[in-house]
Each structure stands twice: as structure tokens, then as C-alpha cells.
C-alpha positions as semicolon CSV with decimal commas, in nm:
position;residue;x (nm);y (nm);z (nm)
1;X;13,986;21,056;7,606
2;X;13,886;20,728;7,444
3;X;13,874;20,670;7,071
4;X;13,734;20,345;6,940
5;X;13,717;20,243;6,578
6;X;13,395;20,055;6,513
7;X;13,498;19,864;6,204
8;X;13,324;19,539;6,116
9;X;13,517;19,215;6,146
10;X;13,709;19,132;5,833
11;X;13,891;18,817;5,735
12;X;14,127;19,003;5,499
13;X;14,490;18,922;5,585
14;X;14,698;19,204;5,736
15;X;14,392;19,415;5,817
16;X;14,286;19,456;6,179
17;X;13,936;19,348;6,275
18;X;13,918;19,629;6,532
19;X;14,136;19,892;6,702
20;X;14,104;20,069;7,035
21;X;14,317;20,376;7,116
22;X;14,346;20,566;7,441
23;X;14,616;20,826;7,520
24;X;14,876;20,693;7,279
25;X;14,821;20,326;7,360
26;X;14,660;20,104;7,099
27;X;14,509;19,757;7,103
28;X;14,485;19,600;6,760
29;X;14,259;19,298;6,730
30;X;14,332;19,049;6,451
31;X;14,086;18,792;6,315
32;X;14,235;18,454;6,226
33;X;14,027;18,196;6,042
34;X;14,072;17,843;6,181
35;X;13,901;17,508;6,129
36;X;13,690;17,585;6,437
37;X;13,594;17,936;6,324
38;X;13,740;18,280;6,378
39;X;13,992;18,322;6,660
40;X;14,110;18,664;6,772
41;X;14,454;18,779;6,883
42;X;14,540;19,120;7,022
43;X;14,860;19,321;7,002
44;X;14,936;19,631;7,209
45;X;15,167;19,922;7,138
46;X;15,246;20,265;7,274
47;X;15,316;20,564;7,047
48;X;15,547;20,844;7,155
49;X;15,722;21,137;6,998
50;X;16,103;21,147;6,992
51;X;16,191;21,497;6,876
52;X;15,992;21,544;6,556
53;X;15,954;21,172;6,487
54;X;15,674;20,942;6,607
55;X;15,785;20,599;6,728
56;X;15,616;20,287;6,865
57;X;15,709;20,066;7,157
58;X;15,578;19,758;7,336
59;X;15,726;19,882;7,664
60;X;15,500;20,053;7,918
61;X;15,576;20,283;8,208
62;X;15,396;20,306;8,541
63;X;15,161;20,577;8,408
64;X;15,064;20,355;8,112
65;X;14,961;20,043;8,302
66;X;14,607;20,143;8,397
67;X;14,538;20,258;8,041
68;X;14,682;19,931;7,911
69;X;14,456;19,736;8,148
70;X;14,155;19,941;8,036
71;X;14,212;19,882;7,664
72;X;14,282;19,511;7,731
73;X;13,942;19,494;7,901
74;X;13,776;19,675;7,611
75;X;13,949;19,441;7,361
76;X;13,817;19,142;7,557
77;X;13,468;19,296;7,562
78;X;13,477;19,348;7,185
79;X;13,602;18,995;7,113
80;X;13,337;18,823;7,327
81;X;13,064;19,034;7,163
82;X;13,147;18,891;6,820
83;X;12,915;18,622;6,686
84;X;13,053;18,269;6,713
85;X;12,991;17,988;6,467
């Protein structure tokens, strides 16, 4: 059910620090270097198939909300587990 990518944190622009996927919903965590150290932002998206084509959306239906909450919690857990400077 749950697929997590355990990639190390990277400061390379345009590359996610970490991704969490569950049932077509993905949390992508981005590392941003600031004067006070690394800050993390998270984006969420849902993948779905329209005919033969895969598409992405940032809109969630009733059946997606618990999964979205779960991956938001896992994203939070990953972020707070990262070393701080």
C-alpha cells in the first residue's frame, strides 16, 4: 500500500529531498537553503488516468482525504527527523 523513497536530503535545485507515495497521492518534500539553515516545503498531488493518459491534479475527492492526511503526517515526520544546524 505505502511506498516511500528513502533518498538522502539534497540541496540540488529542482530535485526533491524526499517523496512519499500512497495510492496515487504523492507528497514531494523540497529542501531550501536559507540563512538560518535548511527549510522544507511540501507539495501534494494526485495522479489519475484519463483514458490512456496519466494526469496530475491538486484536487482531492472524499476518498482521497484520509490518504492525504496520512502522507502529510509522514511528510511532517520525515522533516522533523532531519538534522538541524
